[in-house]
PyMOL CGO cylinders between C-alpha atoms (Angstrom):
from pymol import cmd
from pymol.cgo import CYLINDER

trace = [
    CYLINDER, 169.14, -83.55, 204.44, 169.02, -87.04, 205.94, 0.3, 1, 1, 1, 1, 1, 1,
    CYLINDER, 169.02, -87.04, 205.94, 168.16, -88.52, 202.55, 0.3, 1, 1, 1, 1, 1, 1,
    CYLINDER, 168.16, -88.52, 202.55, 171.14, -86.81, 200.95, 0.3, 1, 1, 1, 1, 1, 1,
    CYLINDER, 171.14, -86.81, 200.95, 173.52, -88.12, 203.61, 0.3, 1, 1, 1, 1, 1, 1,
    CYLINDER, 173.52, -88.12, 203.61, 172.04, -91.62, 203.27, 0.3, 1, 1, 1, 1, 1, 1,
    CYLINDER, 172.04, -91.62, 203.27, 172.40, -91.44, 199.48, 0.3, 1, 1, 1, 1, 1, 1,
    CYLINDER, 172.40, -91.44, 199.48, 176.03, -90.32, 199.71, 0.3, 1, 1, 1, 1, 1, 1,
    CYLINDER, 176.03, -90.32, 199.71, 176.79, -93.05, 202.26, 0.3, 1, 1, 1, 1, 1, 1,
    CYLINDER, 176.79, -93.05, 202.26, 175.16, -95.72, 200.08, 0.3, 1, 1, 1, 1, 1, 1,
    CYLINDER, 175.16, -95.72, 200.08, 177.08, -94.51, 197.02, 0.3, 1, 1, 1, 1, 1, 1,
    CYLINDER, 177.08, -94.51, 197.02, 180.38, -94.51, 198.91, 0.3, 1, 1, 1, 1, 1, 1,
    CYLINDER, 180.38, -94.51, 198.91, 179.83, -98.00, 200.29, 0.3, 1, 1, 1, 1, 1, 1,
    CYLINDER, 179.83, -98.00, 200.29, 178.74, -99.44, 196.95, 0.3, 1, 1, 1, 1, 1, 1,
    CYLINDER, 178.74, -99.44, 196.95, 181.71, -97.98, 195.08, 0.3, 1, 1, 1, 1, 1, 1,
    CYLINDER, 181.71, -97.98, 195.08, 184.16, -99.22, 197.71, 0.3, 1, 1, 1, 1, 1, 1,
    CYLINDER, 184.16, -99.22, 197.71, 182.66, -102.72, 197.54, 0.3, 1, 1, 1, 1, 1, 1,
    CYLINDER, 182.66, -102.72, 197.54, 182.81, -102.63, 193.74, 0.3, 1, 1, 1, 1, 1, 1,
    CYLINDER, 182.81, -102.63, 193.74, 186.42, -101.46, 193.81, 0.3, 1, 1, 1, 1, 1, 1,
    CYLINDER, 186.42, -101.46, 193.81, 187.27, -104.23, 196.26, 0.3, 1, 1, 1, 1, 1, 1,
    CYLINDER, 187.27, -104.23, 196.26, 185.88, -106.85, 193.87, 0.3, 1, 1, 1, 1, 1, 1,
    CYLINDER, 185.88, -106.85, 193.87, 188.00, -105.63, 190.98, 0.3, 1, 1, 1, 1, 1, 1,
    CYLINDER, 188.00, -105.63, 190.98, 191.18, -107.60, 190.39, 0.3, 1, 1, 1, 1, 1, 1,
    CYLINDER, 191.18, -107.60, 190.39, 194.23, -106.42, 188.54, 0.3, 1, 1, 1, 1, 1, 1,
    CYLINDER, 194.23, -106.42, 188.54, 194.86, -107.28, 184.92, 0.3, 1, 1, 1, 1, 1, 1,
    CYLINDER, 194.86, -107.28, 184.92, 197.57, -109.86, 185.61, 0.3, 1, 1, 1, 1, 1, 1,
    CYLINDER, 197.57, -109.86, 185.61, 195.20, -111.96, 187.71, 0.3, 1, 1, 1, 1, 1, 1,
    CYLINDER, 195.20, -111.96, 187.71, 192.57, -111.82, 184.99, 0.3, 1, 1, 1, 1, 1, 1,
    CYLINDER, 192.57, -111.82, 184.99, 195.06, -112.99, 182.38, 0.3, 1, 1, 1, 1, 1, 1,
    CYLINDER, 195.06, -112.99, 182.38, 196.08, -115.96, 184.50, 0.3, 1, 1, 1, 1, 1, 1,
    CYLINDER, 196.08, -115.96, 184.50, 192.45, -116.86, 185.11, 0.3, 1, 1, 1, 1, 1, 1,
    CYLINDER, 192.45, -116.86, 185.11, 191.57, -116.78, 181.43, 0.3, 1, 1, 1, 1, 1, 1,
    CYLINDER, 191.57, -116.78, 181.43, 194.75, -118.57, 180.38, 0.3, 1, 1, 1, 1, 1, 1,
    CYLINDER, 194.75, -118.57, 180.38, 195.93, -115.94, 177.92, 0.3, 1, 1, 1, 1, 1, 1,
    CYLINDER, 195.93, -115.94, 177.92, 199.54, -116.99, 177.94, 0.3, 1, 1, 1, 1, 1, 1,
    CYLINDER, 199.54, -116.99, 177.94, 200.65, -116.61, 174.35, 0.3, 1, 1, 1, 1, 1, 1,
    CYLINDER, 200.65, -116.61, 174.35, 204.26, -117.19, 173.39, 0.3, 1, 1, 1, 1, 1, 1,
    CYLINDER, 204.26, -117.19, 173.39, 206.02, -115.24, 170.66, 0.3, 1, 1, 1, 1, 1, 1,
    CYLINDER, 206.02, -115.24, 170.66, 205.82, -118.01, 168.04, 0.3, 1, 1, 1, 1, 1, 1,
    CYLINDER, 205.82, -118.01, 168.04, 202.04, -118.26, 168.39, 0.3, 1, 1, 1, 1, 1, 1,
    CYLINDER, 202.04, -118.26, 168.39, 201.82, -114.45, 168.14, 0.3, 1, 1, 1, 1, 1, 1,
    CYLINDER, 201.82, -114.45, 168.14, 203.65, -114.60, 164.83, 0.3, 1, 1, 1, 1, 1, 1,
    CYLINDER, 203.65, -114.60, 164.83, 201.36, -117.37, 163.61, 0.3, 1, 1, 1, 1, 1, 1,
    CYLINDER, 201.36, -117.37, 163.61, 198.29, -115.31, 164.51, 0.3, 1, 1, 1, 1, 1, 1,
    CYLINDER, 198.29, -115.31, 164.51, 199.68, -112.22, 162.81, 0.3, 1, 1, 1, 1, 1, 1,
    CYLINDER, 199.68, -112.22, 162.81, 200.36, -114.16, 159.58, 0.3, 1, 1, 1, 1, 1, 1,
    CYLINDER, 200.36, -114.16, 159.58, 196.66, -114.89, 159.08, 0.3, 1, 1, 1, 1, 1, 1,
    CYLINDER, 196.66, -114.89, 159.08, 195.92, -113.30, 155.70, 0.3, 1, 1, 1, 1, 1, 1,
    CYLINDER, 195.92, -113.30, 155.70, 192.19, -113.03, 156.29, 0.3, 1, 1, 1, 1, 1, 1,
    CYLINDER, 192.19, -113.03, 156.29, 192.65, -111.19, 159.58, 0.3, 1, 1, 1, 1, 1, 1,
    CYLINDER, 192.65, -111.19, 159.58, 195.22, -108.89, 157.97, 0.3, 1, 1, 1, 1, 1, 1,
    CYLINDER, 195.22, -108.89, 157.97, 192.72, -108.04, 155.23, 0.3, 1, 1, 1, 1, 1, 1,
    CYLINDER, 192.72, -108.04, 155.23, 189.90, -107.43, 157.70, 0.3, 1, 1, 1, 1, 1, 1,
    CYLINDER, 189.90, -107.43, 157.70, 192.11, -105.23, 159.87, 0.3, 1, 1, 1, 1, 1, 1,
    CYLINDER, 192.11, -105.23, 159.87, 193.22, -103.24, 156.84, 0.3, 1, 1, 1, 1, 1, 1,
    CYLINDER, 193.22, -103.24, 156.84, 189.60, -102.74, 155.73, 0.3, 1, 1, 1, 1, 1, 1,
    CYLINDER, 189.60, -102.74, 155.73, 188.56, -101.82, 159.25, 0.3, 1, 1, 1, 1, 1, 1,
    CYLINDER, 188.56, -101.82, 159.25, 191.20, -99.12, 159.54, 0.3, 1, 1, 1, 1, 1, 1,
    CYLINDER, 191.20, -99.12, 159.54, 191.02, -97.86, 155.97, 0.3, 1, 1, 1, 1, 1, 1,
    CYLINDER, 191.02, -97.86, 155.97, 187.23, -97.68, 155.62, 0.3, 1, 1, 1, 1, 1, 1,
    CYLINDER, 187.23, -97.68, 155.62, 186.46, -96.96, 159.26, 0.3, 1, 1, 1, 1, 1, 1,
    CYLINDER, 186.46, -96.96, 159.26, 183.07, -95.26, 159.08, 0.3, 1, 1, 1, 1, 1, 1,
    CYLINDER, 183.07, -95.26, 159.08, 181.83, -96.72, 155.80, 0.3, 1, 1, 1, 1, 1, 1,
    CYLINDER, 181.83, -96.72, 155.80, 179.65, -99.79, 155.44, 0.3, 1, 1, 1, 1, 1, 1,
    CYLINDER, 179.65, -99.79, 155.44, 182.55, -102.06, 154.51, 0.3, 1, 1, 1, 1, 1, 1,
    CYLINDER, 182.55, -102.06, 154.51, 184.49, -100.81, 157.53, 0.3, 1, 1, 1, 1, 1, 1,
    CYLINDER, 184.49, -100.81, 157.53, 181.61, -101.68, 159.82, 0.3, 1, 1, 1, 1, 1, 1,
    CYLINDER, 181.61, -101.68, 159.82, 181.28, -105.11, 158.23, 0.3, 1, 1, 1, 1, 1, 1,
    CYLINDER, 181.28, -105.11, 158.23, 184.99, -105.69, 158.83, 0.3, 1, 1, 1, 1, 1, 1,
    CYLINDER, 184.99, -105.69, 158.83, 184.57, -104.58, 162.46, 0.3, 1, 1, 1, 1, 1, 1,
    CYLINDER, 184.57, -104.58, 162.46, 181.73, -107.06, 162.96, 0.3, 1, 1, 1, 1, 1, 1,
    CYLINDER, 181.73, -107.06, 162.96, 183.84, -109.89, 161.56, 0.3, 1, 1, 1, 1, 1, 1,
    CYLINDER, 183.84, -109.89, 161.56, 186.80, -108.87, 163.74, 0.3, 1, 1, 1, 1, 1, 1,
    CYLINDER, 186.80, -108.87, 163.74, 184.64, -109.33, 166.86, 0.3, 1, 1, 1, 1, 1, 1,
    CYLINDER, 184.64, -109.33, 166.86, 185.11, -113.09, 166.57, 0.3, 1, 1, 1, 1, 1, 1,
    CYLINDER, 185.11, -113.09, 166.57, 187.50, -115.09, 168.71, 0.3, 1, 1, 1, 1, 1, 1,
    CYLINDER, 187.50, -115.09, 168.71, 190.09, -115.04, 165.93, 0.3, 1, 1, 1, 1, 1, 1,
    CYLINDER, 190.09, -115.04, 165.93, 189.75, -111.27, 165.51, 0.3, 1, 1, 1, 1, 1, 1,
    CYLINDER, 189.75, -111.27, 165.51, 190.25, -110.66, 169.21, 0.3, 1, 1, 1, 1, 1, 1,
    CYLINDER, 190.25, -110.66, 169.21, 193.31, -112.91, 169.21, 0.3, 1, 1, 1, 1, 1, 1,
    CYLINDER, 193.31, -112.91, 169.21, 194.66, -110.98, 166.22, 0.3, 1, 1, 1, 1, 1, 1,
    CYLINDER, 194.66, -110.98, 166.22, 194.21, -107.65, 167.99, 0.3, 1, 1, 1, 1, 1, 1,
    CYLINDER, 194.21, -107.65, 167.99, 195.81, -108.99, 171.17, 0.3, 1, 1, 1, 1, 1, 1,
    CYLINDER, 195.81, -108.99, 171.17, 198.77, -110.23, 169.11, 0.3, 1, 1, 1, 1, 1, 1,
    CYLINDER, 198.77, -110.23, 169.11, 199.09, -106.81, 167.43, 0.3, 1, 1, 1, 1, 1, 1,
    CYLINDER, 199.09, -106.81, 167.43, 198.99, -105.12, 170.82, 0.3, 1, 1, 1, 1, 1, 1,
    CYLINDER, 198.99, -105.12, 170.82, 201.62, -107.47, 172.23, 0.3, 1, 1, 1, 1, 1, 1,
    CYLINDER, 201.62, -107.47, 172.23, 203.83, -106.91, 169.19, 0.3, 1, 1, 1, 1, 1, 1,
    CYLINDER, 203.83, -106.91, 169.19, 203.55, -103.14, 169.62, 0.3, 1, 1, 1, 1, 1, 1,
    CYLINDER, 203.55, -103.14, 169.62, 204.47, -103.44, 173.31, 0.3, 1, 1, 1, 1, 1, 1,
    CYLINDER, 204.47, -103.44, 173.31, 207.49, -105.58, 172.47, 0.3, 1, 1, 1, 1, 1, 1,
    CYLINDER, 207.49, -105.58, 172.47, 208.78, -103.24, 169.76, 0.3, 1, 1, 1, 1, 1, 1,
    CYLINDER, 208.78, -103.24, 169.76, 208.17, -100.08, 171.78, 0.3, 1, 1, 1, 1, 1, 1,
    CYLINDER, 208.17, -100.08, 171.78, 210.51, -101.01, 174.56, 0.3, 1, 1, 1, 1, 1, 1,
]
cmd.load_cgo(trace, "trace")
């Protein structure tokens, strides 16, 4: 019984410490310098290669070509493209 109480106490303390170390998303964006203005978002979204990869990734999702497109989209450019798409969707939704 003592072991169970000690285990529960250790779990509670570790999760509270972990939750205390988490910062909100706005702080993380300022730390990483992800301030992108609307003109740079449009420039990123006009990248023909990223558009093609995104189309292949969504169209052929579970096939070999879809996985190849996913691997290529994991680059810095691909992440920026997805962030720009996400930001565009947020702006058009409301």
